[in-house]
C-alpha positions as CSV (number, residue, x, y, z in Angstrom):
1,M,16.1,21.6,-14.7
2,I,16.6,17.9,-15.1
3,D,17.7,17.6,-11.5
4,A,14.9,19.5,-10.2
5,G,12.4,17.1,-11.9
6,L,10.9,19.6,-14.5
7,L,12.6,18.2,-17.7
8,I,12.9,14.5,-18.9
9,E,16.0,13.6,-20.8
10,N,15.9,10.6,-23.4
11,A,19.1,8.5,-22.5
12,E,19.3,7.4,-26.0
13,T,18.7,10.6,-28.2
14,G,19.5,13.3,-25.6
15,K,16.3,15.1,-26.4
16,R,14.6,16.8,-23.2
17,Y,10.9,17.2,-22.7
18,D,8.8,19.2,-20.5
19,R,7.8,16.8,-17.6
20,F,4.4,18.7,-17.1
21,R,3.5,19.8,-20.4
22,D,-0.4,20.0,-21.0
23,R,-1.0,20.3,-17.2
24,V,-2.5,22.5,-14.6
25,M,0.5,23.1,-12.2
26,F,0.4,23.4,-8.4
27,P,3.6,24.6,-6.5
28,I,4.5,22.5,-3.6
29,R,6.2,24.5,-0.9
30,D,8.2,23.5,2.2
31,S,7.6,24.6,5.8
32,R,9.3,27.9,4.9
33,G,7.2,28.6,1.8
34,R,9.9,27.9,-0.7
35,V,8.8,25.9,-3.9
36,I,10.4,22.5,-4.0
37,A,8.4,20.5,-6.1
38,F,5.2,20.8,-8.5
39,G,2.1,18.7,-8.8
40,G,0.2,18.8,-12.3
41,R,-3.3,17.6,-13.1
42,V,-3.6,16.7,-16.8
43,L,-6.1,18.7,-18.9
44,G,-7.5,15.9,-21.1
45,D,-8.0,12.2,-20.5
46,D,-4.4,11.4,-20.6
47,K,-2.7,9.2,-17.8
48,P,-1.7,9.5,-15.2
49,K,-4.2,12.0,-14.1
50,Y,-2.0,13.6,-11.7
51,L,1.8,13.5,-11.7
52,N,4.2,14.9,-8.9
53,S,7.9,15.9,-9.2
54,P,10.2,12.9,-8.7
55,E,12.4,12.5,-5.5
56,T,15.1,15.4,-5.5
57,P,17.6,16.3,-3.0
58,V,15.0,19.1,-1.6
59,F,11.8,17.1,-2.3
60,H,11.1,14.1,-0.4
61,K,7.2,12.8,-0.8
62,G,7.0,10.8,2.2
63,Q,7.8,13.8,4.4
64,E,5.9,16.7,2.7
65,L,2.3,17.7,2.9
66,Y,0.6,19.8,0.2
67,G,-1.2,22.9,1.8
68,L,0.6,22.8,5.3
69,F,2.5,26.1,4.5
70,E,-0.5,27.8,3.4
71,A,-2.5,26.6,6.4
72,R,-0.2,27.8,8.8
73,K,0.3,31.3,7.0
74,F,-3.6,31.8,7.3
75,N,-3.9,31.0,10.8
76,R,-0.9,30.7,13.1
77,N,-3.1,29.5,16.0
78,L,-4.3,26.3,14.3
79,D,-6.1,23.8,16.4
80,E,-6.8,20.9,14.1
81,I,-5.8,19.9,10.6
82,I,-7.8,18.1,8.1
83,V,-6.1,15.4,6.1
84,V,-7.5,14.6,2.6
85,E,-6.6,12.6,0.0
86,G,-5.7,14.9,-2.9
87,Y,-4.6,18.5,-3.6
88,M,-7.8,19.5,-5.5
89,D,-9.6,18.5,-2.3
90,V,-7.3,21.0,-0.4
91,I,-8.1,23.6,-3.0
92,A,-11.9,23.0,-2.9
93,L,-12.1,23.2,0.9
94,A,-10.1,26.5,1.0
95,Q,-12.3,28.1,-1.6
96,Q,-15.1,27.5,0.8
97,G,-13.5,28.9,3.8
98,L,-11.9,25.9,5.3
99,R,-8.1,26.9,5.3
100,N,-6.9,24.1,7.6
101,A,-6.7,21.1,5.1
102,V,-3.5,19.3,3.9
103,A,-2.8,16.4,1.5
104,T,-0.4,13.7,1.0
105,L,1.6,13.7,-2.2
106,G,1.0,10.4,-3.9
107,T,2.0,8.4,-0.8
108,A,0.2,6.7,2.1
109,T,0.0,8.8,5.3
110,S,3.2,7.8,7.2
111,E,4.7,8.3,10.7
112,E,6.7,11.2,9.4
113,H,3.6,12.9,8.2
114,L,1.9,12.5,11.4
115,K,5.2,13.7,13.4
116,R,5.3,17.0,11.2
117,L,1.4,17.5,11.9
118,F,1.5,16.9,15.7
119,R,4.3,19.4,15.8
120,V,2.0,21.9,14.6
121,V,-1.4,21.1,15.9
122,P,-2.8,19.0,18.9
123,N,-5.8,17.6,16.7
124,V,-5.8,15.7,13.4
125,L,-9.0,14.9,11.2
126,F,-8.7,12.3,8.6
127,C,-11.3,12.7,5.9
128,F,-11.6,10.0,3.5
129,D,-14.1,8.7,0.9
130,G,-16.2,6.2,1.9
131,D,-15.4,3.5,-0.6
132,Q,-13.1,0.7,0.0
133,A,-10.0,2.3,-1.0
134,G,-10.7,5.2,1.2
135,R,-11.1,2.9,4.2
136,N,-7.9,1.0,3.4
137,A,-6.3,4.5,3.6
138,A,-7.7,5.2,6.9
139,W,-6.4,1.9,8.3
140,R,-2.8,2.8,7.0
141,A,-3.3,6.2,8.6
142,L,-4.5,5.0,11.8
143,E,-1.5,2.6,12.1
144,A,0.9,5.6,11.4
145,T,-0.8,7.8,13.9
146,L,-0.7,5.2,16.8
147,S,3.0,5.9,17.5
148,N,2.5,9.4,17.5
149,L,-0.5,9.6,20.0
150,Q,1.0,11.3,23.1
151,D,-1.4,12.3,25.6
152,G,-3.0,15.4,24.8
153,R,-3.1,14.6,21.1
154,R,-6.2,13.5,19.2
155,A,-6.9,12.0,15.9
156,R,-10.5,11.5,14.3
157,F,-11.7,9.8,11.2
158,L,-14.6,11.0,9.0
159,F,-15.9,9.0,6.1
160,L,-17.8,10.7,3.4
161,P,-20.9,9.1,1.5
162,E,-19.7,6.7,-1.1
163,G,-19.3,8.5,-4.6
164,E,-18.4,11.8,-2.7
165,D,-15.2,13.6,-1.9
166,P,-14.6,16.7,-0.2
167,D,-14.4,18.7,-3.3
168,T,-17.9,17.7,-4.4
169,L,-19.4,17.6,-0.9
170,V,-18.6,20.9,0.3
171,R,-19.6,22.5,-3.0
172,S,-22.9,20.8,-2.8
173,E,-23.8,21.2,0.9
174,G,-21.9,24.2,2.0
175,T,-19.3,25.1,4.6
176,D,-21.7,25.1,7.4
177,A,-23.2,21.7,6.7
178,F,-19.7,20.3,6.1
179,K,-18.4,21.5,9.7
180,A,-21.8,20.0,10.9
181,R,-21.1,16.6,9.4
182,I,-17.6,16.6,11.0
183,N,-18.9,17.4,14.6
184,Q,-21.8,14.8,14.0
185,H,-19.9,12.2,12.4
186,A,-16.3,12.2,13.0
187,Q,-15.0,9.2,15.2
188,P,-12.4,9.2,17.7
189,L,-9.4,7.2,16.8
190,A,-10.1,4.8,19.7
191,D,-13.7,4.2,18.9
192,Y,-13.1,3.8,15.3
193,F,-10.2,1.3,16.1
194,F,-12.6,-1.0,18.2
195,E,-15.2,-0.7,15.7
196,Q,-13.3,-1.9,12.9
197,L,-11.5,-4.7,14.7
198,T,-14.9,-6.0,16.1
199,K,-16.4,-6.3,12.7
200,E,-13.1,-8.3,11.5
201,S,-13.2,-10.6,14.6
202,D,-16.8,-11.0,15.7
203,P,-15.9,-11.3,19.5
204,R,-19.3,-12.8,20.1
205,S,-17.5,-16.2,19.9
206,L,-14.4,-17.2,22.0
207,E,-12.6,-17.7,18.8
208,G,-13.4,-14.2,17.6
209,K,-12.4,-12.8,21.1
210,A,-9.0,-14.3,20.9
211,H,-8.6,-13.4,17.4
212,M,-9.2,-9.6,18.2
213,A,-7.0,-9.5,21.1
214,T,-4.2,-11.0,19.1
215,L,-4.7,-8.3,16.5
216,A,-5.3,-5.5,18.8
217,A,-2.9,-5.9,21.7
218,P,0.2,-5.2,19.8
219,L,-1.3,-2.3,18.1
220,I,-2.3,-0.8,21.3
221,D,1.1,-1.2,22.7
222,K,2.5,1.3,20.0
223,V,0.3,4.2,21.7
224,P,3.3,6.3,23.6
225,G,0.5,8.1,25.7
226,A,0.4,6.1,28.9
227,N,-3.2,7.2,29.8
228,L,-4.5,6.4,26.4
229,R,-2.8,3.1,26.2
230,I,-4.1,1.9,29.7
231,L,-7.7,3.3,28.6
232,M,-7.4,1.1,25.2
233,R,-6.1,-2.0,27.1
234,Q,-9.0,-1.7,29.5
235,R,-11.4,-1.4,26.6
236,L,-10.0,-4.4,25.0
237,T,-10.2,-6.5,28.3
238,E,-14.1,-5.4,28.4
239,I,-14.7,-6.7,25.0
240,T,-12.5,-10.0,25.2
241,G,-12.8,-11.0,29.0
242,L,-8.9,-11.2,29.0
243,T,-7.1,-10.0,32.1
244,G,-4.7,-7.1,31.6
245,E,-1.8,-9.6,32.4
246,A,-3.1,-11.8,29.5
247,V,-3.0,-8.8,27.2
248,S,0.4,-8.0,28.0
249,Q,1.6,-11.5,27.4
250,L,0.1,-11.2,23.8
251,V,2.3,-8.2,23.1
252,Q,5.4,-10.3,24.0
253,S,4.4,-13.5,22.2
254,A,5.4,-14.7,18.9
255,P,3.5,-13.7,15.9
256,V,1.0,-15.9,14.3
257,E,2.1,-18.4,11.3
258,A,5.3,-16.3,10.9
259,P,7.6,-18.0,8.3
260,P,10.4,-19.9,10.1
261,S,13.2,-17.6,8.8
262,Y,13.8,-14.3,7.1
263,D,16.7,-12.4,5.4
264,P,15.3,-9.0,4.8
265,Y,16.6,-6.8,2.0
266,V,18.6,-3.8,3.2
267,D,17.1,-1.1,0.9
268,Y,13.4,-0.1,1.1
269,D,13.7,2.3,-1.6
270,A,10.6,3.3,-3.4
271,M,9.9,1.8,-7.1
272,P,10.5,4.4,-10.0
273,D,8.0,7.0,-10.1
274,F,5.7,7.6,-13.1
275,A,7.7,10.7,-13.3
276,D,10.7,8.9,-14.2
277,Y,9.3,7.1,-16.9
278,Q,9.3,8.2,-20.7
279,P,7.7,6.6,-23.9
280,Q,9.6,4.7,-26.0
281,G,11.2,6.2,-29.0
282,G,10.5,9.8,-30.0
283,Y,8.1,12.2,-28.2
284,E,4.5,11.4,-29.4
285,P,2.1,13.5,-27.1
286,Q,-1.2,11.5,-28.1
287,Q,0.4,8.1,-27.1
288,E,2.8,9.3,-24.3
289,W,0.8,7.8,-21.4
290,T,-1.2,5.0,-23.0
291,Q,-0.8,1.7,-21.6
292,K,-2.3,-1.6,-22.4
293,K,-5.4,-2.2,-20.1
294,T,-5.7,-5.6,-18.7
295,G,-7.4,-7.3,-15.9
296,G,-10.2,-5.7,-14.2
297,P,-12.9,-6.6,-11.6
298,N,-14.3,-9.4,-14.0
299,Q,-11.1,-10.8,-15.0
300,K,-10.8,-14.6,-15.1
301,K,-9.2,-16.2,-12.1
302,W,-5.6,-17.0,-12.5
303,D,-4.5,-19.7,-14.6
304,N,-0.9,-20.4,-15.1
305,K,-1.2,-21.5,-18.7
306,S,-3.0,-18.3,-19.7
307,W,-0.1,-16.2,-19.0
308,G,2.2,-17.9,-21.4
309,K,1.0,-16.3,-24.5
310,K,0.7,-12.5,-23.7
311,G,0.8,-10.2,-26.3
312,K,3.6,-7.5,-26.3
313,R,3.1,-5.3,-23.3
314,Q,2.9,-1.5,-23.6
315,D,4.7,-0.5,-20.6
316,F,6.9,2.7,-20.3
317,E,10.5,2.3,-20.6
318,P,12.4,3.8,-17.9
319,R,15.2,6.1,-18.7
320,T,18.8,5.3,-17.5
321,P,18.9,7.0,-14.0
322,R,21.6,9.5,-13.3
323,V,22.3,8.1,-9.9
324,P,22.0,4.3,-9.4
325,T,18.9,3.7,-7.3
326,A,17.5,0.3,-5.8
327,V,14.9,-1.1,-8.1
328,E,12.1,-2.9,-6.3
329,P,12.3,-6.7,-6.5
330,P,9.4,-8.5,-8.1
331,M,8.9,-10.5,-4.9
332,Q,8.5,-7.1,-2.9
333,A,6.2,-5.9,-5.6
334,A,4.0,-8.8,-5.5
335,L,3.8,-8.6,-1.5
336,R,2.9,-4.8,-1.5
337,T,0.2,-5.7,-4.2
338,L,-1.2,-8.2,-1.9
339,L,-1.4,-5.9,1.0
340,H,-3.3,-3.4,-1.1
341,H,-5.5,-6.1,-2.8
342,P,-5.9,-8.9,-0.5
343,E,-8.8,-10.2,-2.2
344,L,-6.1,-11.4,-5.2
345,A,-5.2,-14.2,-2.7
346,E,-8.7,-15.9,-3.3
347,K,-7.7,-16.4,-7.1
348,V,-4.6,-18.4,-6.0
349,E,-4.8,-22.1,-5.2
350,N,-2.2,-24.3,-3.9
351,A,0.2,-21.4,-3.1
352,S,2.7,-23.5,-0.8
353,H,3.7,-25.5,-3.9
354,F,6.0,-22.8,-5.2
355,A,7.7,-21.4,-2.3
356,A,11.1,-23.3,-2.1
357,E,12.4,-23.5,1.7
358,D,15.3,-21.0,0.9
359,Q,13.1,-18.2,-0.4
360,S,12.0,-16.4,2.8
361,N,10.1,-13.7,0.7
362,A,8.4,-16.6,-1.1
363,Q,7.5,-18.2,2.2
364,L,6.0,-14.7,3.3
365,L,4.0,-14.2,0.4
366,V,2.5,-17.7,0.5
367,A,1.9,-17.1,4.3
368,L,0.0,-14.0,3.6
369,I,-2.0,-15.7,0.7
370,E,-3.0,-18.7,3.0
371,A,-3.8,-16.3,6.0
372,R,-6.1,-14.4,3.6
373,Q,-7.7,-17.6,2.3
374,K,-8.4,-18.7,5.8
375,N,-9.9,-15.5,6.7
376,P,-11.3,-13.8,3.7
377,N,-12.3,-10.6,6.0
378,L,-8.6,-10.0,6.9
379,R,-7.4,-6.6,5.7
380,S,-3.8,-5.3,5.4
381,L,-3.7,-4.1,8.9
382,Q,-4.6,-7.2,10.4
383,L,-2.1,-9.1,8.0
384,I,0.6,-6.9,9.0
385,A,-0.2,-7.3,12.7
386,R,0.5,-11.0,12.4
387,W,4.2,-10.2,12.1
388,H,4.4,-7.3,14.5
389,G,7.8,-6.8,16.1
390,T,9.6,-9.0,13.5
391,E,11.6,-8.1,10.6
392,Q,8.9,-9.5,8.4
393,G,6.5,-7.1,10.1
394,R,8.9,-4.0,9.2
395,L,9.2,-5.1,5.7
396,L,5.6,-5.5,5.4
397,R,4.9,-2.0,6.8
398,A,7.6,-0.5,4.7
399,L,5.8,-1.9,1.5
400,A,2.4,-0.8,2.5
401,E,3.6,2.7,3.0
402,K,5.4,3.0,-0.5
403,E,3.7,5.2,-3.2
404,W,1.1,4.0,-5.2
405,L,2.5,4.2,-8.8
406,I,0.9,1.7,-11.1
407,E,-3.0,1.4,-12.0
408,A,-4.6,-1.4,-10.2
409,D,-5.1,-3.4,-13.4
410,N,-1.4,-3.2,-14.2
411,L,-0.6,-4.2,-10.6
412,E,-2.8,-7.3,-10.8
413,Q,-1.1,-8.3,-14.0
414,Q,2.3,-7.7,-12.2
415,F,1.2,-9.8,-9.2
416,F,0.3,-12.8,-11.4
417,D,3.5,-12.4,-13.4
418,T,5.5,-12.7,-10.3
419,I,3.3,-15.8,-9.3
420,T,4.1,-17.4,-12.8
421,S,7.7,-16.6,-12.4
422,L,7.8,-18.4,-9.2
423,S,6.1,-21.4,-10.6
424,A,8.4,-21.5,-13.4
425,R,11.4,-21.4,-11.1
426,Q,10.0,-24.0,-8.9
427,R,9.3,-26.2,-12.2
428,E,13.0,-25.8,-13.0
429,R,14.4,-26.8,-9.6
430,S,12.0,-29.7,-9.7
431,L,13.4,-30.7,-13.1
432,E,17.0,-30.2,-11.8
433,H,16.5,-32.2,-8.9
434,L,14.9,-35.2,-10.7
435,I,17.6,-35.2,-13.3
436,S,20.2,-35.2,-10.9
437,K,18.8,-38.0,-8.8
438,A,18.1,-40.1,-11.8
439,R,22.1,-40.0,-12.6
440,Q,22.7,-41.6,-9.0
441,T,19.7,-43.6,-8.2
442,E,16.6,-45.3,-9.9
443,L,13.7,-43.1,-9.8
444,S,10.1,-43.9,-8.4
445,A,7.2,-44.5,-10.8
446,E,5.8,-41.3,-9.7
447,E,9.0,-39.4,-10.1
448,K,9.5,-40.8,-13.6
449,I,6.0,-39.7,-14.5
450,Q,6.7,-36.2,-13.0
451,L,10.0,-36.1,-15.0
452,R,8.4,-37.1,-18.1
453,E,5.7,-34.3,-17.6
454,L,8.3,-31.9,-17.0
455,L,10.5,-32.6,-20.0
456,N,7.8,-33.7,-22.6
457,R,4.9,-31.7,-22.0
458,N,6.4,-28.8,-20.1
459,V,3.5,-28.7,-17.7
460,P,4.4,-27.8,-14.1
461,A,3.7,-30.5,-11.5
462,Q,3.7,-28.4,-8.6
463,T,2.3,-24.9,-9.4
464,P,-0.7,-22.9,-8.2
465,T,-3.8,-23.5,-10.0
466,S,-6.8,-21.4,-10.9
467,T,-9.9,-21.6,-8.5
468,G,-12.0,-20.6,-11.3
469,A,-12.8,-21.6,-14.8
């Protein structure tokens, strides 16, 4: 039961608890119809609202799709599958007669998901909420789809009105109206691709055309279907005025603003799931999933000093794993958070001051922050595209596809905790350097002031500073 993810064992007391207590259960089946995991929706207001089984020997979240077995069982001659954001959407659509919907299980749509879908049907329709989170999810799905677009395959994107999701919309307007919405408003992948890049780059200027070509060319090159790839390149040349030869050179050229060196981490294993967490101490149902709420849309911009006197955090304490697993380094967590929330870069100033030359991941974080600050309209897809074809790009793509496990408020705090840690480490390095130099030679007046500040006032001389009050 523990190995299957149904029970949680307290490593200290040995007590075992039902992982899915007080939840409505949804069986997750593999392609042969065997139950390999469960999803659970909380009955009350506890958090998290949805909970899936953890990774097990038979359940791999990045490969499975909720509802795929049921969709194939209902219709063996499926022509198109609708990808929605949650299994409640799948159920709602099925209740209204749309039995061809599937959902990912807490992860971004991955290339593995698309490989599985295109083995079943030639057409995939992504149906996302119209808010920013839904559009970000659509971009990640688009990137995962590009490398699977053989000629003869088709992908479309449908965005619902803001405030609506497939569940509420199909119930309010009915099945026929929902199908009509799909036929009228779903965009082919290529159209959506160029529409979004046009908004990002503004190709009315020469600089905008150059920027669009830089972003689009390496992404188009991922398309394996020769006919579609050629047509998309032609469309890019029409928009930018570049020749086909120039576009080909962009694919082979070095990425923009890439850090000078990089030593990638070998293991890209996901962070521990909420499912692998348990409350501190004994079982207290009313408090088990309660976390301290911090941050928010109106949070004060980051100030290094303000993070020095935090109260005790009410985070969950992970149980001792049965098998050693990789833990995501804080730097990778910060990179991943920035990819999902690029607007956080605007709250950091002088980021270059906290990246030591031998810290390649810190350099990558600084480069992302500075790229976003130079162009506030850049989204995760455009940021990743700057390092296309490099180890940095592969790392960023792997991080962007990791499961979204922590609430946005906590992710923001975790991000700035990492920034604070970087600042402290840089401060320590500066202090050690000045002390070592003082033992060998006379310090300059400026260095003496800096050393005195570091020793007496404990004020970082070279740290990011808040851009707001």
